[in-house]
N, C-alpha and C positions, 0 to 999 in steps of 0.2 A: 545209512547216511550217504548222501550224494557227494561226489567230489566236485567242488566248485571250480577247481583249477582247470579241469578238463572241459567243463561246460562254457568257460569264458573264451576258449579258443574257437574262432570262427573259421570255417572252411574257406579256402580260396575260391573266388569266382571262376567259372569256366572260361576257356578261350584266352584271347589276347588281354582281356581285363585282368584275369588271374596272373598272367605273366608280368604285366606292368606293376601290379600290386606287390608281387613277390620281390621284384627288383627294387621297388621304392622302399621296401622294409629296411634296406640298408641304412636309412636315415637314423635308425636307432643307435647305430654305432657311433654317430657323431652328436648325440644328444648332449647338450651342455658344453660342447666344444665350439669356440668362436670360429665363424666361417673362414676368417682370414687365416687362422692357424691350420685349419683342415685343408684349405686350398694350397697353402704353402707346402704342406707335406706331400700332397699329390704332385705339385710342380717339381719338388726335389726328387721324387721318385722317377718322374719322366726324365729329369736332367741326369740322373744317375745312369740311365740307359744310354743317353747320348755320350757322356764322357767314357762310359765303358766301351762303347763302339769305337771311339777315337783311340783309346789305349790298346784295344785289341788290334786295330788297324796298324798302329805303330809297331806292335810286336810282329805282326805278319810281314810288314815291309822290311823290318830289320832281319828277320830270319830268312826271308826269301831272296834278298839281294846277294849277289856274288861279289859286289864291290865292298871293300873294307868299310865298316861303319866308323865315323869319326870318334876320336878319343875325347870324351867329355872334359877330362881334366885339362886338355890343351885348348879345346874350342872355347870353353867358358872360363878361361884363366884371365886374371887381371895383372898388369904389370905395376907393381908398387915399389918405388925406389930402385928401379932397375931389376927387380926380382919378380919372376912370374909366379903368382899365387893362384893355384887351381881352385875354382869354385868359390872364390871369396865373395863375389857379388851375390851369388845364389844363396850362400850361407846367411848373409845379411838379410836378404829378402825373406828367407824362410823364418828367421828369427823375428822379423817385424810382423809377419802374418800370424805366427803363433802367439806373439804378444797381444796382437789385436783381438784374438779369441778370448784371452783373459779379460781384457777391458770390456769386451762385449758382454761376457758373462756377468761381470760386476754391474754393468749398466742395467741388465735385466733384473738383477736382484734389487738394485736401488729403485728401479721403477715400481716394482711391486711393494716396496716399502714407502712409496710416495715421497721419496727424496728427490724433488724436482731438479734442483740445481746440480746435485751430484750425478743424477742420471744424464743430464745434458752434457756435463763436462766429460763423463766417460764415453758417451756417444761421440763427442767431438774428437777425443783422443783416438778412438777407433777409426773414425773417418780420416784423420790425418795420417795414421799409420797405413791405412788402405791406399790413400793417395800417394804416399811415399813408395809403396810397393809398385803401384802402376808406373810411377816415374822411373823407378829403377828398371822395370821391365822394358820401358821405352828406350832407356839407355842401352840395355842389353841388345835389343833389336837393332838399334842404330849401329852398335859396334859390329854385329854380325853382318849387317848389310854392307858396311864399309869394307869388311874383309872379303866380300864377294859371295856371301851366302844368299841364295835366292830360292824361291819355291821350286824352280826348275833346274837349279844347278848348285853345286857345293864344292868349293876347292879343297875341303878337308877330307872328302871321301864320297860315300854313296850320295847320289843326288836326291834320293827320297828324304834324306834328313831334313833339308830345308822346308819342303812342303809340309811334312808331318809336324815339325817343330813349330812353324808359324801358325798352323791351323790350331793345334791343341793349346799352346800357350796364349795365342790370340783370343781364342774362345774363353779361356779362363780369365784372361785380363779384362775382357768385356764384362764378365760377371762381376769381377771386383769393382770395375768402374761404375756399373749400375748400382751396386751396393753402396759405394761411397756417396753417390748422388742422393739416394734415399736416406742415408745416415745424416747428411747435412740438412735435408728437409726436416727430419725429425728432431735434430738438435734445436732448430729454430722453434718448432712447435712445443717441444718440452720446456725450453727455457722461458718462453713467454706464458706458459701455463695453460695451453689449450686443453690438455687432458684433465686439468683440475677444474677449470671453469665450465667445461662442457660446450665450448665455443664450436659451432658447426663449421666444418671445412674439410679439406683433403686430409684423410687419415684420422679424422676426429669422429668417433662414434658415440661414446657415452662418457659422461662426466666421471672422472676418477678411474678410467680404464686405460691401462698401459699395455694391453695385449700386443699392440703393434711393435713395441720394443722387443718382446719375446719372439714375435714373428720374424723381425729383422735378424734377431739372434740366430734363429734356426737357419736362415739363409746364409748368414756370415760364417757360421760354423761349418756348413756344408762346403762353402767355397774354400775354407782353410783345409778341410779334409781332402778335397780333391787335389789341392796343391801338394799334399804329402805324397799322393800317388804319382803326380807328375814329377816331383822331385826325385822319387825313387826310380822311375822309369827312364827319365831323360838325363839326369845328372849323375846318378850313382851306378846305373847299369853300364 
């Protein structure tokens, strides 16, 4: 009795045609996966390398400098009622961003349950929390700039502090800002029922499909996770 499983396998063509055929076979790994979600995973993987390079550069700069590194408890302290409270603003920012991860997760769940208004409200809350985070980061930057911190100088200690801090937190804040913009766009589309009616347009693919909410969730959770590392490296170390 012949083995049909072996006879169904066709040998690869010779030369360049066989090479391209072999590489194209990776499409099987993404069968049934929405292209938007697959592309988001690839993007997040590349972004992971970028943030990793930034944080490694931060560690290298901090370990190589002979000038004392600024004390984060003093640099990032806020004066409340005449009392200096260390890391108060950073703690609030971190709480807001972690809370937004929770509302984003609930929005994804509501989307797949086809609860249109609940999904839109949760996306709106997530966007407002994200915008609040960006606003607080802008306040933090303004405070440091007014105190004399620049990318090329720093009155609190090592001059490398300013350049690395503004680069890393600015890059992360840019990611959060982009996420907030796309969240507001999808709030409008979900609220007016574009994904339920199948109305053609930006981000609208098929009727009743809420994959874009999950795709945005992947991006948002990644941004929150990166902030945990930034928080640990810049504010706790």
